[in-house]
Wavefront OBJ file of the C-alpha trace (Angstrom):
o trace
v 9.848 -45.214 12.044
v 6.628 -45.406 14.065
v 3.118 -46.081 12.761
v 0.487 -43.423 13.433
v -3.051 -44.270 12.355
v -1.821 -46.337 9.432
v 0.598 -43.633 8.287
v 4.355 -43.681 8.869
v 5.830 -41.076 11.261
v 9.446 -39.956 11.129
v 10.942 -38.334 14.181
v 13.602 -35.745 13.481
v 15.712 -35.849 16.642
v 18.089 -33.092 15.531
v 15.429 -30.407 15.498
v 13.065 -31.849 18.100
v 9.965 -31.858 15.873
v 8.046 -34.459 13.907
v 7.517 -34.508 10.172
v 4.487 -36.619 9.368
v 4.227 -38.107 5.896
v 1.009 -39.631 4.621
v -0.544 -40.392 1.286
v -3.789 -38.846 0.075
v -4.946 -39.611 -3.484
v -1.416 -40.438 -4.505
v 0.083 -37.134 -3.274
v 2.647 -37.101 -0.493
v 1.748 -34.336 1.960
v 4.055 -33.459 4.834
v 2.980 -32.107 8.169
v 5.122 -30.406 10.748
v 4.576 -29.902 14.477
v 5.332 -26.444 15.858
v 7.936 -26.662 18.635
v 6.256 -23.925 20.662
v 2.491 -24.554 20.506
v 2.775 -28.283 19.557
v 0.076 -27.933 16.861
v 0.329 -30.042 13.719
v 0.270 -27.970 10.487
v 0.980 -28.760 6.824
v 4.677 -28.111 6.156
v 4.129 -25.152 3.825
v 5.055 -21.453 3.757
v 1.427 -20.705 4.561
v 2.006 -21.908 8.131
v 5.800 -21.624 8.614
v 8.330 -18.909 7.714
v 11.220 -19.928 5.469
v 14.644 -20.738 6.892
v 17.563 -21.499 4.583
v 19.602 -23.663 6.966
v 16.799 -26.002 8.093
v 16.534 -29.339 6.339
v 12.973 -28.758 5.112
v 13.552 -25.040 4.454
v 11.056 -23.944 7.118
v 11.366 -22.589 10.645
v 10.500 -24.883 13.540
v 7.864 -22.509 14.978
v 4.616 -21.740 13.160
v 3.779 -18.220 11.943
v 1.320 -17.663 14.802
v 4.068 -18.272 17.351
v 6.731 -16.279 15.446
v 4.558 -13.230 14.662
v 4.860 -11.552 18.108
v 8.648 -11.980 17.893
v 8.781 -10.353 14.441
v 6.522 -7.499 15.562
v 8.679 -6.865 18.635
v 11.887 -7.093 16.591
v 10.567 -4.658 13.967
v 9.328 -2.268 16.658
v 12.720 -2.247 18.405
v 14.544 -1.646 15.110
v 12.128 1.152 14.170
v 12.608 2.896 17.528
v 16.406 2.707 17.157
v 16.437 3.972 13.568
v 13.308 6.136 13.531
v 14.978 9.260 12.120
v 16.760 7.370 9.325
v 13.605 5.418 8.501
v 11.509 8.604 8.267
v 14.191 10.370 6.206
v 14.305 7.529 3.657
v 10.512 7.424 3.533
v 10.319 11.188 2.911
v 13.049 11.101 0.246
v 11.310 8.222 -1.554
v 7.981 10.077 -1.537
v 9.634 13.224 -2.925
v 11.523 11.364 -5.644
v 8.647 9.078 -6.698
v 5.721 11.330 -5.838
v 3.721 10.435 -8.961
v 4.046 6.715 -8.195
v 2.957 7.327 -4.601
v 0.066 9.548 -5.728
v -1.140 6.918 -8.236
v -1.013 4.221 -5.573
v -2.926 6.359 -3.049
v -5.506 7.356 -5.680
v -6.042 3.736 -6.765
v -6.531 2.644 -3.170
v -8.923 5.486 -2.384
v -11.056 5.374 -5.539
v -10.580 1.765 -6.755
v -9.221 2.939 -10.099
v -6.245 1.840 -12.180
v -4.116 4.962 -12.733
v -0.454 4.507 -13.513
v 2.531 6.673 -12.744
v 3.033 7.152 -16.499
v -0.526 8.497 -16.984
v -0.100 11.006 -14.157
v 3.291 12.101 -15.489
v 1.743 12.661 -18.929
v -1.140 14.676 -17.407
v 1.300 16.765 -15.340
v 3.448 17.517 -18.397
v 0.376 18.315 -20.553
v -0.523 20.990 -18.007
v 3.034 22.367 -18.363
v 3.429 21.765 -14.599
v 1.007 24.667 -13.959
v -2.152 24.804 -11.850
v -5.152 24.598 -14.198
v -7.015 27.415 -12.422
v -4.445 29.990 -11.279
v -1.372 29.154 -13.392
v 1.110 28.854 -10.515
v 4.043 26.442 -11.033
v 3.291 23.133 -9.303
v 5.633 20.878 -7.353
v 5.228 17.485 -5.689
v 2.828 18.969 -3.096
v 0.102 19.712 -5.664
v -3.361 18.169 -5.469
v -5.004 15.798 -7.904
v -8.613 16.877 -8.456
v -11.748 15.669 -10.229
v -12.851 18.131 -12.943
v -16.460 16.979 -12.531
v -16.832 16.104 -8.821
v -17.718 12.540 -7.892
v -20.831 13.776 -6.060
v -22.082 15.127 -9.407
v -21.347 11.899 -11.296
v -17.704 12.438 -12.215
v -15.496 9.376 -12.558
v -11.987 8.733 -11.258
v -10.515 8.307 -14.719
v -7.576 10.174 -16.223
v -9.771 12.280 -18.551
v -11.635 13.686 -15.508
v -8.523 14.640 -13.510
v -6.402 17.754 -13.212
v -3.560 18.965 -11.029
v -4.318 22.014 -8.880
v -2.400 23.965 -6.280
v -3.535 23.442 -2.689
v -5.385 26.776 -2.431
v -7.373 26.278 -5.650
v -8.300 22.701 -4.760
v -9.459 23.629 -1.268
v -11.399 26.621 -2.604
v -13.004 24.672 -5.439
v -14.074 21.925 -3.034
v -16.966 20.015 -4.666
v -17.870 22.558 -7.337
v -17.505 21.990 -11.066
v -14.685 24.133 -12.519
v -17.002 26.527 -14.420
v -19.172 27.197 -11.354
v -16.087 27.825 -9.213
v -14.620 30.283 -11.754
v -17.973 32.115 -12.027
v -18.167 32.302 -8.249
v -14.617 33.716 -8.019
v -15.501 36.359 -10.632
v -18.625 37.350 -8.658
v -16.576 37.605 -5.454
v -13.929 39.679 -7.247
v -16.498 42.022 -8.827
v -18.416 42.408 -5.543
v -15.267 43.305 -3.598
v -14.125 45.668 -6.380
v -17.463 47.546 -6.148
v -17.259 47.698 -2.335
v -13.818 49.303 -2.379
v -14.758 51.973 -4.983
l 1 2 3 4 5 6 7 8 9 10 11 12 13 14 15 16 17 18 19 20 21 22 23 24 25 26 27 28 29 30 31 32 33 34 35 36 37 38 39 40 41 42 43 44 45 46 47 48 49 50 51 52 53 54 55 56 57 58 59 60 61 62 63 64 65 66 67 68 69 70 71 72 73 74 75 76 77 78 79 80 81 82 83 84 85 86 87 88 89 90 91 92 93 94 95 96 97 98 99 100 101 102 103 104 105 106 107 108 109 110 111 112 113 114 115 116 117 118 119 120 121 122 123 124 125 126 127 128 129 130 131 132 133 134 135 136 137 138 139 140 141 142 143 144 145 146 147 148 149 150 151 152 153 154 155 156 157 158 159 160 161 162 163 164 165 166 167 168 169 170 171 172 173 174 175 176 177 178 179 180 181 182 183 184 185 186 187 188 189 190 191 192 193 194
């Protein structure tokens, strides 16, 4: 054991790195030196990845040094198994599309929708588009009844499921205005053809 600034230093010769132990306000804090960059960090999972076979349960290289290796390893695996990876991703999205939609919606609009709420809304609509009545599937759109630009909120009572065509046509109009517009277009074209 060697003294280092009044604190004891243990040298771990088996793993070629130092574990420094010192006392601060009665707590024993351990530091660990990265074997690659030689920087001294606290021996915690914040700075080192876990490793089950190491004595202290942490890898010998810090996260900064290991990150490029993990990125490269993941990239190589992804390139090898790209088709399988994409297939599993697509199948998950199809099977759990309400969960995925709720997550995307919450990220986009900072709301707190759950998969259960969306499932209830979808079933209350009898799986039909609110405007045209077509049967909906997992590719339907979630829409604000009162658009956000007109003060509508991203809460469950202001949401409806629409087919893609109705949602793109409605755009930022309130439902009543869009329906009135469609009726005017229909009547105008009916008069033109007569």
